[in-house]
C-alpha positions as CSV (number, residue, x, y, z in Angstrom):
1,M,-42.2,5.4,-8.7
2,R,-40.4,2.1,-8.2
3,I,-38.5,2.4,-11.5
4,S,-37.3,5.9,-10.9
5,S,-36.1,4.9,-7.4
6,S,-34.1,2.1,-8.9
7,C,-32.6,4.4,-11.4
8,L,-31.6,6.9,-8.7
9,L,-29.8,4.1,-6.8
10,V,-27.9,3.1,-9.9
11,A,-27.0,6.7,-10.6
12,V,-25.7,7.2,-7.1
13,A,-23.7,4.0,-7.1
14,L,-22.1,4.9,-10.5
15,G,-21.4,8.5,-9.3
16,G,-19.0,7.0,-6.7
17,C,-16.9,5.5,-9.4
18,T,-16.4,8.8,-11.4
19,P,-12.8,8.8,-12.7
20,D,-12.6,12.6,-12.7
21,V,-12.7,12.8,-8.9
22,N,-9.2,13.2,-7.4
23,Q,-8.5,10.8,-4.6
24,P,-6.4,12.1,-1.7
25,Q,-3.0,10.6,-1.8
26,A,-1.8,10.9,1.7
27,E,-1.7,13.4,4.6
28,E,0.7,16.3,4.3
29,G,4.3,15.3,5.2
30,A,3.8,11.6,4.3
31,Q,7.0,9.7,3.8
32,K,8.1,9.0,0.2
33,I,9.5,5.7,-0.9
34,E,10.8,4.4,-4.2
35,C,8.5,2.2,-6.1
36,A,8.3,0.6,-9.6
37,L,4.7,0.0,-10.6
38,G,4.0,-2.4,-13.4
39,E,6.1,-4.5,-15.7
40,G,9.3,-2.9,-16.8
41,S,8.9,0.2,-14.6
42,Q,11.9,2.0,-13.2
43,F,12.2,2.9,-9.5
44,G,11.4,6.4,-8.5
45,P,10.4,8.2,-5.3
46,D,6.7,8.2,-6.4
47,C,4.9,6.4,-3.6
48,L,3.7,7.8,-0.3
49,I,3.3,5.8,2.9
50,E,0.9,6.1,5.8
51,R,1.0,4.2,9.1
52,T,-2.1,3.5,11.2
53,V,-2.7,1.3,14.1
54,S,-5.7,-1.0,14.2
55,D,-6.4,-3.5,16.9
56,G,-2.8,-3.2,18.1
57,Q,-1.4,-4.0,14.6
58,T,0.5,-1.4,12.5
59,I,-0.9,-1.1,9.0
60,V,1.3,0.5,6.3
61,T,-0.6,1.9,3.3
62,V,1.4,2.6,0.2
63,R,-0.3,5.2,-2.0
64,H,0.5,5.1,-5.8
65,P,0.6,8.3,-7.8
66,D,-2.4,7.2,-9.9
67,G,-4.7,6.8,-6.8
68,G,-4.1,3.1,-6.3
69,F,-2.8,1.7,-3.1
70,R,-1.6,-1.4,-1.3
71,R,-1.9,-2.3,2.4
72,F,0.7,-4.2,4.4
73,E,0.9,-5.4,8.0
74,Q,4.1,-4.6,9.9
75,L,5.3,-8.0,11.2
76,D,6.6,-8.1,14.8
77,D,9.0,-10.9,14.1
78,G,11.5,-8.8,12.2
79,R,10.6,-10.1,8.7
80,G,9.2,-6.7,7.6
81,L,5.8,-6.5,5.9
82,A,3.1,-8.9,4.7
83,E,0.2,-8.1,2.3
84,V,-3.1,-7.4,4.0
85,D,-5.5,-7.7,1.1
86,G,-5.5,-8.7,-2.6
87,A,-4.9,-12.0,-4.4
88,D,-1.1,-11.5,-4.9
89,V,1.3,-12.7,-2.3
90,A,4.1,-10.4,-1.3
91,T,7.7,-11.6,-1.5
92,R,10.4,-10.0,0.6
93,S,14.2,-9.6,0.2
94,L,16.7,-7.6,2.1
95,E,19.5,-5.9,0.2
96,D,21.9,-3.9,2.4
97,D,19.6,-1.5,4.3
98,T,16.7,-1.8,2.0
99,L,13.7,-4.1,2.2
100,L,12.4,-4.9,-1.3
101,I,8.7,-6.0,-1.4
102,T,7.3,-7.4,-4.6
103,V,3.5,-7.8,-5.1
104,G,2.5,-8.9,-8.6
105,E,4.4,-6.6,-11.0
106,D,4.8,-3.8,-8.4
107,Q,7.9,-3.3,-6.3
108,Y,8.5,-1.1,-3.3
109,R,11.7,-0.2,-1.4
110,F,11.6,0.5,2.3
111,A,14.4,1.5,4.6
112,A,15.3,-1.4,6.9
113,T,17.6,-2.2,9.7
114,R,19.0,-5.6,10.4
115,Q,18.2,-7.1,13.8
116,Q,20.8,-9.0,15.7
117,A,20.1,-12.6,16.7
118,G,17.8,-12.5,19.7
119,D,16.5,-9.0,19.0
120,A,13.2,-10.0,17.5
121,A,10.2,-7.9,18.8
122,E,8.3,-9.6,21.6
């Protein structure tokens, strides 16, 4: 009995990792942004973003077309976004009205507006 129970637990755990299961990308009407995923990739409007609020903080989840995702925290000081989890650190640059976020070999383009001096969020 003990062996069969252990096998059942392993089977259930492995069942959660089945690659044939389609992961939901984002809710209907989610905003598309341009992204370039992986080394040498070209930018295309392939990623979807979702915004949620948790403990008063806005979290932006970027959904990749392959089911992967990255999470960012929206910064209140006008710097844009910062990575929430993962080992790679996000770098940010502002080009015209576009915030470019790079994490590892992945890049994301977000629409941005420049703040005037003294306009930082409180």
